[in-house]
N, C-alpha and C positions, 0 to 999 in steps of 0.2 A: 393775346395775340395782336401784336401791331399790325398798321396798317400793311407794312411790306411783307408779310408772314402772311398776312388776308390775301394779299392779292397775287401772293405766288399759290397759292391755295386753291382759290377762284379760277385762276389759269389753268393749273395741272387738271383741276375738274373739266373743264372743256375741254382738254386737248385730249381727256382721257377718251379708252373705246370702251362705248357701252356695249355690255354683254348684251347678246343673242339671248334670242326670246330660248331658247332649249337651254341654256345656260341659267337661265331666270328660276324656269322650272326646275332644272337640278337643284338650283340654290333653296328653291320650297322641298321637293323631295328630301335632302338634308333636314331640313328645319326640322319635319313630320320625323323623322329615324331619331332626330337627336332629342324631341318631345317624349320616344321613347312607343311609338305606334309604327306601324309597317306601311310604308308610301306603297305597297303593291296590293294591299286589300283592297277587296273590290270598292268600298267606300271612298274610299281615297284616291284611287287610279286619276280620276279626271281631277283631282283637287290642285294641282300644280297649275293644271294650265286654266282654272277658273281664278287662283289667285293672281296669276299674270294679267287677266284681264280686269280684275279690280284694280290690280295697280296702276294700270292704264288709265281705269277711270280715275280715282281717289287722285293722282298725282298728274292730272293732265295740264296742272298749272304751269308746269316747267315750259311746256310748248307751246305757252301765250305769252304777250305784251301788253301789259294793262294800257301802254300808250298808243297803241293800235285803234282803241277804243275811245280813248278820250281827248284823240284829237280831231274827233268829228264833232266840233261846235259848232254853236249858233248864237253868230255876233250879234245878234238885235233882240235886246232883253225887253224892249218896249218900254222902260222905264222901271222895270222892277227892282228893288232895290233890299231885298229882305233874305230871310233865310231858306236854303231848297235843303229838304232834308227826307231822307229816306229810313223809315224804321222797321224791326224786326226781318231785315236780311240774314236768312237762315245762315251757318256756318256750318260746313261741314270740313273740318280738317283732321289732320294726324300730327301728334306729338314728335319732335324730333330725336326726344331720346329715347322713346319707347316705343315709338310707332304704333301706340295707340289714338283711338279715336279722341277727337274734342269737339262737344257741339253745342253750339248756340245762335245767338242773336246778335249782329250789327246793326249800329244806330252810326248813320253817317250824313254830316251836313255840312254844306259849304254857302259862305257868303260872295255872291258873285259880283265880278266888278263892271265888264263889259263882254262877258259871253257866258254861255251854261251849254250844259252837254245832257245829251237825252238821257233820263232817268235810268233807264236798264242798264246805260254803260257804268255807273256807279255800282251797282251791282253786279254788273260783270266785274269790276275790277276786285272787289271782296271775293269774291268766287274763284280767281284765279290765283290771289296769293292765297286763298284758304286750300286751295289742290295742289300743294306743297308741303314738305316737312316743315314745319313750323314750330315757332313758340306765338305763344298768344300776343305776347308782346312787343315781337318783332312784328307779327303782322298788321298789327295794329299801328304801327309807326310806319310801316309800308306804306297803307294804304291811304295814309294823310299825305306823305311825301310825294305820292302817284298823282294824287289829285292836285297840290300846291303846286308842283313842278308843272303839271300839263295846264291848268286852267288858270293859274297865278289870282285867283280872289282874294279879296281881301282876309278870308281865312277859311280854317278847316276846321271842324271837329270830328272827333272817332270816338265809339263808345262800342265794346266788345265783352259780353257777358258769354260765358263758357263753363259747360262741366267735362271735366277730364277723366275718361274711362284708365288714363295711368294712376290715378288717385282714389277712384272707384272700385276697380277690380283688382288692384294690388296695392300694395304698399300700406298707407294709412287706412284702405278701406272707409273712405268716406263719401258716403254717394249724394249727398243732400249738399254738397258744398260748390258754391260756383265761384269762379272767378271774374271780375271786372278788372279790365283796363282802359285807360282813356288816352287820349293825345288830343293837344289842341295848338293851332298855329293862327297867326295872325290877330283879328279883332277877338277870337273865341279864345283868344290866350291873353289878352291885354283888356279887354270888358269883362269885367265878370258879370254884371246881370244879364250879358248876351251869353256866356256859358251857363251862367244857372238856367236861362231859358231853353237852351238846349238840353240839359238835365231834366227837366221838367217835360219837355216833350216827348223824352226816352223815358218816361214814367222812373226816371231817377230823383 
């Protein structure tokens, strides 16, 4: 898909009418029936409503902008000139190919130049992108670019280690396989020792 086609697809998505809650619940009933069960039986009567509520929580990242959090910076770093790193940030996301969960941990670091951001805001950025239909590769890149573009640090490093239910509960059925993705910018990309230090701190 070229850039023009991608741009048109994004515009079409933004201007398309979002289905109503009732329409979303009807869609769940259709899927239940397609699976072979009766959406009207007692145990499933309230399932469509619960699924829609779960979707509101799982995909709340579409309604949030990471730049809102990353814009709240502190310009006085008082001479600090080393890595700022968050380890073991929980990742709870859904594969865009099967809408199956993938769960894991994110490790995010940046080398500040003249400003820092509250550490909870970095975790919030991870959560915002995770709460969307995703590929792990895309999410890794999105997190890095959001931090790089907003803070303009000397460099950013991101590592995500996750297990994908689309691989463990269907298809090849390998429950113990995890996927690791990394992305580096600035000094983390050009300085091998700094990059290796980040990986050591991430336990890799």
